[in-house]
C-alpha positions as CSV (number, residue, x, y, z in Angstrom):
1,M,10.6,95.2,101.6
2,N,9.1,95.5,98.2
3,K,5.8,97.0,97.0
4,L,3.8,93.7,97.4
5,E,5.1,93.3,100.9
6,L,4.1,96.9,101.7
7,I,0.6,96.2,100.3
8,E,0.3,93.1,102.5
9,T,1.5,94.9,105.6
10,L,-1.0,97.7,105.1
11,R,-3.8,95.2,104.4
12,N,-3.0,93.4,107.7
13,H,-2.6,96.5,109.9
14,A,-5.5,98.5,108.5
15,G,-7.9,95.7,107.9
16,L,-8.3,96.6,104.2
17,T,-8.8,94.3,101.3
18,K,-5.9,93.6,99.1
19,S,-7.3,95.8,96.3
20,E,-8.0,98.7,98.7
21,A,-4.5,98.5,100.1
22,K,-3.1,98.4,96.6
23,A,-5.1,101.5,95.7
24,V,-3.8,103.4,98.7
25,I,-0.2,102.5,97.9
26,K,-0.7,103.4,94.2
27,T,-2.2,106.8,95.2
28,F,0.5,107.5,97.7
29,F,3.4,106.9,95.4
30,G,1.6,108.3,92.4
31,T,1.0,111.6,94.2
32,I,4.7,111.8,95.2
33,S,5.8,111.1,91.6
34,D,3.4,113.7,90.2
35,A,4.6,116.3,92.7
36,L,8.3,115.7,91.8
37,A,7.5,115.7,88.1
38,K,6.1,119.3,88.6
39,G,9.2,120.3,90.5
40,D,7.6,120.4,93.9
41,R,9.3,119.2,97.1
42,V,7.6,116.4,99.2
43,E,8.3,116.3,102.9
44,I,7.1,113.6,105.3
45,R,7.9,114.9,108.7
46,G,10.0,112.5,110.8
47,L,10.7,110.2,107.8
48,C,12.2,111.9,104.7
49,S,11.9,114.5,102.0
50,F,12.0,114.1,98.2
51,Y,13.2,116.9,95.9
52,V,14.4,117.5,92.4
53,K,18.0,118.5,91.8
54,K,18.9,120.3,88.6
55,Y,22.2,119.8,86.8
56,K,23.6,122.1,84.2
57,A,24.9,120.8,80.8
58,Y,28.6,120.1,80.7
59,A,31.3,118.8,78.4
60,G,32.2,115.2,79.0
61,R,34.0,112.3,77.4
62,N,32.8,108.9,76.2
63,P,34.6,106.4,78.5
64,K,35.0,103.8,75.8
65,T,36.4,106.0,73.0
66,G,37.6,109.1,74.9
67,E,35.7,111.2,72.4
68,P,34.5,114.5,73.7
69,T,30.7,114.8,74.0
70,Q,28.2,117.3,75.3
71,V,26.0,116.1,78.2
72,K,22.6,117.7,78.4
73,S,21.2,119.4,81.4
74,K,19.0,117.2,83.5
75,K,16.8,116.9,86.6
76,L,17.1,114.0,89.0
77,P,14.9,113.0,92.1
78,F,16.7,112.9,95.5
79,F,15.8,111.5,98.8
80,K,16.9,113.1,102.1
81,C,16.5,111.1,105.3
82,G,14.8,112.8,108.2
83,K,16.4,113.2,111.7
84,E,14.0,110.8,113.4
85,L,14.6,108.1,110.8
86,K,18.4,108.5,111.1
87,E,18.1,108.1,114.8
88,R,15.9,105.0,114.5
89,V,18.2,103.3,112.1
90,D,21.4,104.2,114.0
91,Y,20.1,103.3,117.4
């Protein structure tokens, strides 16, 4: 399912116009993105949680040339599946 299909499903189930459904989806994902950008954790009970994982800088190698290089520290978003979702998918 992609974003447009999600908007269409919300529109049909909630009786919203397409622009209203689009605004709801945009607000929902925008709020999650903003929270992660601030370093907050987002938890949706029964579905999943999103969090930011921090990695330290390390010495690496360029795979093409084999030349040593320094990899900067970074933060990446992660998704962790909730128990109820796991059970529903693995029925």
